[in-house]
C-alpha positions in Angstrom: 29.7 28.4 -141.1 32.4 26.1 -142.7 35.4 27.9 -144.0 37.2 26.3 -147.0 40.8 25.4 -146.3 43.3 27.5 -148.2 45.6 24.6 -148.9 42.8 22.3 -150.2 43.0 23.3 -153.9 45.9 23.3 -156.3 45.4 27.0 -156.9 45.3 29.1 -153.7 43.6 32.0 -155.6 40.5 29.9 -156.1 40.1 29.4 -152.3 40.7 33.1 -151.7 37.9 34.0 -154.1 35.6 31.4 -152.4 36.4 33.0 -149.0 35.7 36.5 -150.4 32.5 35.4 -152.0 31.3 33.7 -148.8 32.1 36.9 -146.8 30.2 38.9 -149.4 27.1 36.7 -149.1 27.2 37.0 -145.3 27.6 40.8 -145.5 24.6 40.9 -147.9 22.5 38.9 -145.6 23.4 41.2 -142.7 22.6 44.3 -144.7 19.2 42.9 -145.8 18.4 42.0 -142.2 19.5 45.5 -141.0 17.4 47.3 -143.7 14.4 45.1 -142.9 14.7 45.9 -139.2 15.1 49.6 -139.8 12.0 49.6 -142.1 10.0 47.7 -139.5 11.0 50.2 -136.8 10.2 53.2 -139.0 6.8 51.6 -139.9 6.1 50.9 -136.2 7.1 54.5 -135.2 5.3 56.2 -138.1 2.0 56.5 -136.2 3.8 58.1 -133.2 6.1 60.2 -135.3 3.6 61.6 -137.8 5.2 64.4 -139.7 8.7 63.3 -139.0 10.6 62.6 -142.2 13.6 60.3 -141.9 
């Protein structure tokens, strides 16, 4: 992952927002992956854990 240099732009706030936006995108990807993994685990375990409500 390439991180934009803070001193590259004339306005440092723009670079700060780019960094925050990039971190938010990565966090969103991680959350989606985690939810997908949890859903897959619950579906795989649903046959063995019949009657168990998560």
